C-alpha positions as CSV (number, residue, x, y, z in Angstrom):
1,M,-2.7,-16.4,43.1
2,V,-2.4,-20.1,43.8
3,K,-5.3,-22.0,45.4
4,V,-4.3,-24.8,47.7
5,A,-6.3,-27.4,49.6
6,V,-5.3,-28.8,53.1
7,T,-7.0,-32.0,54.2
8,Q,-8.4,-32.7,57.6
9,H,-9.5,-36.3,57.3
10,E,-9.3,-39.7,58.9
11,P,-7.6,-42.6,57.0
12,V,-9.2,-46.1,56.7
13,W,-7.0,-47.6,59.4
14,F,-5.0,-50.8,58.4
15,D,-6.7,-50.7,54.9
16,L,-4.2,-49.7,52.3
17,A,-6.6,-50.0,49.3
18,A,-9.4,-48.2,50.9
19,T,-7.2,-45.3,52.0
20,V,-5.8,-45.0,48.5
21,D,-9.4,-44.8,47.2
22,K,-10.2,-42.1,49.7
23,T,-7.0,-40.3,48.8
24,C,-8.2,-40.2,45.1
25,R,-11.6,-38.9,46.0
26,L,-10.1,-36.1,48.0
27,I,-7.8,-35.2,45.1
28,E,-10.7,-35.0,42.8
29,E,-12.7,-33.0,45.3
30,A,-9.8,-30.5,45.8
31,A,-9.4,-30.2,42.0
32,S,-13.0,-29.6,41.4
33,E,-12.8,-26.5,43.7
34,G,-9.8,-25.2,41.6
35,A,-7.0,-26.1,44.0
36,K,-3.6,-26.5,42.3
37,L,-2.0,-28.3,45.3
38,I,-3.4,-30.6,47.9
39,A,-1.7,-31.5,51.2
40,F,-1.9,-34.7,53.3
41,P,-0.8,-35.2,56.9
42,E,1.9,-37.3,58.4
43,V,1.8,-41.0,57.3
44,W,-1.7,-40.4,56.0
45,I,-1.3,-43.8,54.3
46,P,-2.1,-46.1,56.2
47,G,-2.5,-43.7,59.3
48,Y,-0.4,-42.8,62.2
49,P,0.4,-45.7,64.6
50,L,-1.2,-44.3,67.6
51,W,-0.6,-47.5,69.7
52,I,3.2,-46.8,70.0
53,W,2.6,-44.1,72.7
54,S,0.8,-46.5,75.1
55,R,2.0,-50.0,73.9
56,P,5.3,-49.8,72.0
57,L,5.6,-53.6,72.1
58,D,2.9,-55.0,69.9
59,P,4.2,-57.3,67.3
60,P,0.9,-58.4,65.7
61,M,-0.2,-54.8,65.3
62,A,3.3,-53.8,64.0
63,T,3.0,-56.6,61.4
64,Q,-0.4,-55.5,60.3
65,Y,0.9,-51.9,60.0
66,I,3.9,-53.0,57.9
67,N,1.6,-54.8,55.5
68,S,-0.6,-51.9,55.1
69,S,2.2,-49.5,54.4
70,L,2.9,-48.1,50.9
71,S,5.8,-49.0,48.7
72,Y,6.9,-46.6,45.9
73,D,6.9,-49.4,43.2
74,S,3.4,-50.4,44.1
75,P,0.2,-50.2,42.0
76,H,-1.4,-48.2,44.7
77,L,1.0,-45.3,44.3
78,A,0.6,-45.5,40.6
79,T,-3.2,-45.1,41.2
80,I,-2.5,-42.0,43.2
81,C,-0.2,-40.5,40.5
82,A,-2.8,-41.2,37.9
83,A,-5.4,-39.3,39.9
84,A,-3.1,-36.3,40.1
85,R,-2.6,-36.5,36.3
86,T,-6.3,-36.9,35.6
87,H,-7.3,-33.9,37.7
88,A,-4.1,-31.8,36.9
89,I,-3.3,-31.1,40.6
90,A,-0.1,-31.5,42.5
91,V,-0.1,-33.8,45.6
92,L,2.0,-33.7,48.6
93,L,1.4,-37.2,50.2
94,G,2.4,-38.4,53.7
95,L,3.1,-42.1,53.8
96,S,4.5,-44.9,55.8
97,E,7.0,-46.0,53.3
98,N,7.7,-49.7,53.1
99,E,11.1,-50.6,51.6
100,G,11.8,-54.4,52.2
101,N,9.4,-54.3,55.2
102,S,11.5,-51.5,56.8
103,L,9.4,-48.5,57.4
104,Y,10.1,-44.8,57.1
105,I,8.0,-41.7,57.8
106,S,8.0,-40.3,54.3
107,Q,6.6,-37.6,52.1
108,C,6.5,-37.4,48.3
109,L,5.5,-34.7,46.0
110,I,3.6,-35.7,42.8
111,S,3.4,-33.3,39.9
112,P,0.1,-32.2,38.1
113,T,1.1,-34.7,35.3
114,G,1.5,-37.5,37.7
115,T,5.3,-37.8,38.1
116,L,7.2,-38.1,41.3
117,L,9.1,-34.9,41.8
118,M,10.4,-35.4,45.4
119,Q,10.8,-38.2,47.9
120,R,12.0,-37.7,51.4
121,R,12.1,-39.4,54.8
122,K,11.8,-37.9,58.2
123,L,15.5,-37.6,59.4
124,K,14.9,-38.7,62.9
125,P,11.6,-40.4,64.1
126,T,10.3,-38.8,67.3
127,H,10.6,-40.7,70.6
128,M,8.3,-43.8,70.5
129,E,8.2,-43.6,66.6
130,R,11.6,-45.2,66.6
131,T,10.0,-48.5,67.5
132,V,8.5,-48.7,64.0
133,F,10.3,-46.3,61.8
134,G,13.9,-46.0,60.6
135,D,15.9,-42.8,60.1
136,G,16.0,-40.7,57.0
137,D,19.0,-40.3,54.7
138,G,21.1,-37.5,53.0
139,P,19.0,-37.2,49.9
140,S,16.0,-36.4,52.2
141,L,17.5,-33.0,52.7
142,H,16.6,-32.2,49.1
143,N,13.0,-31.4,50.2
144,V,12.0,-28.3,48.2
145,V,11.2,-28.5,44.4
146,A,9.6,-26.4,41.7
147,V,6.1,-27.4,40.6
148,D,4.7,-25.9,37.4
149,G,1.8,-23.6,38.0
150,V,2.2,-23.7,41.8
151,G,5.8,-22.6,42.9
152,R,8.5,-23.9,45.0
153,V,7.0,-26.5,47.4
154,G,8.7,-28.1,50.4
155,A,7.8,-30.3,53.3
156,L,8.7,-31.5,56.7
157,S,7.1,-33.9,59.2
158,C,5.9,-33.2,62.7
159,W,8.8,-32.4,65.2
160,E,11.2,-31.8,62.3
161,H,9.7,-28.3,62.8
162,M,11.7,-28.2,66.1
163,Q,15.0,-28.8,64.3
164,P,16.7,-25.4,63.8
165,L,19.4,-26.7,61.3
166,L,17.0,-28.7,59.2
167,K,14.6,-25.8,59.1
168,Y,17.4,-23.4,58.1
169,H,18.5,-25.8,55.3
170,T,14.8,-26.1,54.0
171,I,14.4,-22.3,54.0
172,S,17.7,-22.0,52.1
173,Q,16.1,-23.8,49.1
174,A,13.9,-20.8,48.2
175,E,10.7,-22.3,49.5
176,Q,7.5,-20.6,48.7
177,I,4.9,-23.0,50.1
178,H,5.7,-25.3,53.0
179,V,3.6,-28.4,53.9
180,A,3.9,-29.1,57.7
181,A,2.5,-32.6,58.2
182,W,1.3,-33.8,61.5
183,P,-0.8,-36.7,63.0
184,P,-4.0,-36.1,65.0
185,V,-3.1,-33.4,67.6
186,H,-5.3,-32.8,70.6
187,A,-5.6,-29.7,72.8
188,H,-3.5,-29.5,75.9
189,D,-5.3,-31.0,78.8
190,G,-3.6,-28.6,81.4
191,S,-1.8,-31.4,83.3
192,A,1.8,-31.0,84.3
193,A,2.7,-34.3,82.8
194,A,1.5,-33.4,79.3
195,L,3.9,-31.5,77.0
196,F,2.4,-28.3,75.6
197,S,4.7,-28.8,72.7
198,M,2.7,-31.9,71.7
199,S,-0.6,-30.2,71.9
200,A,-2.7,-28.6,69.2
201,D,-1.8,-25.0,70.3
202,G,1.9,-25.9,70.7
203,V,2.3,-27.3,67.1
204,Q,0.3,-24.4,65.7
205,I,2.9,-22.1,67.2
206,L,5.6,-24.0,65.4
207,A,3.7,-23.6,62.1
208,Q,3.5,-19.9,62.6
209,T,7.0,-19.6,63.7
210,Y,8.2,-21.5,60.6
211,A,6.0,-19.1,58.4
212,I,7.6,-16.1,59.9
213,E,11.2,-17.4,59.9
214,A,11.0,-18.6,56.4
215,A,8.7,-15.9,55.1
216,T,6.7,-18.6,53.3
217,F,3.2,-19.9,53.3
218,V,2.6,-22.9,55.5
219,L,0.0,-25.5,55.0
220,H,-0.4,-27.0,58.4
221,C,-2.0,-30.4,58.0
222,T,-3.4,-32.8,60.5
223,S,-5.5,-35.8,60.4
224,V,-8.6,-36.8,62.4
225,L,-9.2,-39.5,64.9
226,S,-12.6,-41.1,65.5
227,A,-14.0,-43.7,67.8
228,A,-13.4,-46.3,65.0
229,G,-9.7,-45.3,64.9
230,I,-9.4,-45.7,68.8
231,D,-10.9,-49.1,68.5
232,A,-8.7,-50.2,65.5
233,M,-5.6,-49.2,67.4
234,K,-6.8,-50.3,70.8
235,V,-5.7,-46.9,72.4
236,H,-8.6,-46.5,74.9
237,D,-6.1,-45.9,77.7
238,S,-3.5,-43.9,75.7
239,P,-2.2,-40.6,77.3
240,L,-2.3,-38.9,73.8
241,F,-5.0,-40.5,71.7
242,S,-7.8,-41.9,73.8
243,K,-10.5,-39.5,72.5
244,P,-11.8,-38.4,69.1
245,G,-10.7,-35.3,67.4
246,G,-7.2,-34.0,66.6
247,G,-8.0,-32.1,63.4
248,H,-6.4,-28.7,63.4
249,S,-5.5,-28.0,59.7
250,A,-4.9,-24.4,58.7
251,V,-2.9,-22.0,56.4
252,Y,-0.6,-19.4,57.5
253,G,0.9,-16.5,55.6
254,P,4.5,-15.5,55.3
255,D,4.2,-13.0,58.1
256,G,2.6,-15.6,60.4
257,R,-1.1,-14.6,60.3
258,R,-3.8,-17.4,59.9
259,L,-5.5,-17.2,56.6
260,T,-8.3,-19.8,57.2
261,E,-11.1,-20.5,59.6
262,P,-10.8,-23.6,61.7
263,I,-12.9,-26.8,61.2
264,P,-14.1,-28.5,64.4
265,P,-11.4,-31.0,65.6
266,E,-13.7,-34.0,65.3
267,Q,-14.9,-33.0,61.8
268,E,-13.6,-34.0,58.4
269,G,-13.2,-31.3,55.8
270,M,-10.9,-29.5,53.4
271,V,-9.3,-26.1,54.2
272,Y,-8.8,-23.9,51.1
273,A,-6.8,-20.8,50.6
274,E,-5.7,-18.5,47.9
275,L,-2.0,-17.6,48.2
276,P,-0.8,-14.4,46.7
277,L,2.9,-15.4,46.3
278,D,4.0,-11.8,45.8
279,L,3.4,-11.3,49.5
280,I,6.6,-13.4,50.0
281,T,8.6,-10.9,48.2
282,T,7.3,-8.1,50.4
283,V,7.9,-9.8,53.7
284,R,11.4,-10.9,52.6
285,H,12.2,-7.3,51.7
286,F,12.1,-6.9,55.6
287,V,13.7,-10.1,56.6
288,D,15.4,-12.8,54.6
289,A,17.1,-15.3,56.9
290,V,19.2,-16.9,54.2
291,G,19.7,-13.6,52.2
292,H,20.3,-10.0,53.3
293,Y,19.4,-10.8,56.9
294,S,22.2,-13.2,57.4
295,R,25.9,-13.3,58.4
296,P,27.5,-16.3,56.6
297,D,31.0,-14.8,57.4
298,L,30.2,-15.6,61.0
299,L,27.6,-18.3,61.1
300,W,27.0,-20.9,58.4
301,L,25.4,-24.4,58.1
302,G,27.4,-27.4,56.8
303,V,25.4,-30.2,54.9
304,D,26.3,-33.7,53.8
305,A,23.4,-34.8,51.6
306,R,25.2,-37.9,50.2
307,E,23.3,-41.3,50.1
308,K,25.0,-43.9,52.3
309,K,23.7,-47.3,51.8
310,C,24.2,-50.3,54.1
311,V,26.1,-52.1,51.3
312,R,28.4,-50.1,49.1
313,A,30.4,-51.5,46.1
314,T,34.0,-50.1,45.9
315,T,35.8,-50.0,42.5
316,V,39.4,-50.9,42.5
317,E,41.6,-49.6,39.8
318,Q,43.6,-52.2,37.9
319,D,46.5,-50.0,37.0
320,V,47.8,-48.7,40.4
321,P,50.6,-46.3,39.9
322,T,53.9,-47.1,41.7
323,Q,54.6,-43.6,42.6
324,R,52.3,-40.8,43.6
325,T,52.8,-37.1,43.9
326,L,51.2,-35.1,46.7
327,V,50.3,-31.6,45.8
328,V,49.7,-29.4,48.9
329,D,47.6,-26.2,48.6
330,T,49.7,-24.2,51.0
331,P,47.3,-21.2,51.4
332,F,44.3,-23.5,51.9
333,I,46.2,-25.5,54.6
334,L,47.1,-22.2,56.2
335,D,43.6,-20.8,56.2
336,L,42.3,-24.2,57.6
337,F,44.8,-24.0,60.4
338,M,43.9,-20.4,61.1
339,S,40.3,-21.4,61.4
340,I,40.9,-24.1,63.8
341,V,43.6,-22.5,66.0
342,P,43.1,-18.8,65.8
343,F,45.8,-16.5,67.3
344,E,46.7,-12.8,67.4
345,V,49.6,-12.3,64.9
346,N,50.8,-9.4,67.0
347,S,51.4,-11.9,70.0
348,W,54.3,-13.4,68.1
349,E,57.7,-11.7,69.0
350,S,60.7,-11.9,67.0
351,D,64.0,-12.8,68.6
């Protein structure tokens, strides 16, 4: 059994140091309850930029948000790593990553000894998020790692759970515990204009679907919005975030069943669950989408996880040969041609 903790809390809006302090307190609380892993929501530090959905052009607020975001080489992250080490607990942290004042929706996994095991960025920010955040990169596809005493832990952010290829690639890395990170998510208001897929019920369906498809445990993690957050972001007229609530954290089993009781949406609290990892083996005996229940001879996924920087140095060899020999792998070329231009061999007639 592995005990996990899923947060349902509100950050201290626009206050990096205070949110880091709150993060460390929650880490201590989860460890005191015997949890070996604690999960935080999307951009927990410094909180989700709620204003973008009603006021995407707000340079002063964007500047304040940039200054409140977290850099990997900062003492603030070192403080969180130290808390993980002190309390011997793994931490899956959601953060607005500041690299040279460019922001990314990021997740990192800290080991129980306080070392960074994984860093990733959301591959494509969703809709209005692109007014604030940049795209992820190839190495962000390496989003599942082994954690001593816990298992293989992976993570995706928000609507990445609507990306079939990305989900399949994540599943292919033998994930056992998946952290699905979300901002505050409210119940659907019943209007035709509001997308059900952006509601609390809609995203919980995505979490259950992922659990079933991957045959893995899913830690569905959302944050909470209060009146103070609404005031801080000035979103009183927002179509999505004009009222308190949004907390819907939960844990789902590898067969899709919910394993935890809900906390009221407006309330802060911690969701705990004991995960029997052997249940994954039982479920995958029935269906393993990247194993016995797949047909890679018919359908497969291509991946390019290389890092591609804006500036790349090219090494030029000093001794350039004057003559080069081209070696052609004829069977390979023929196979490649056949895969691109299939034809029936029997359709060819001899003269």
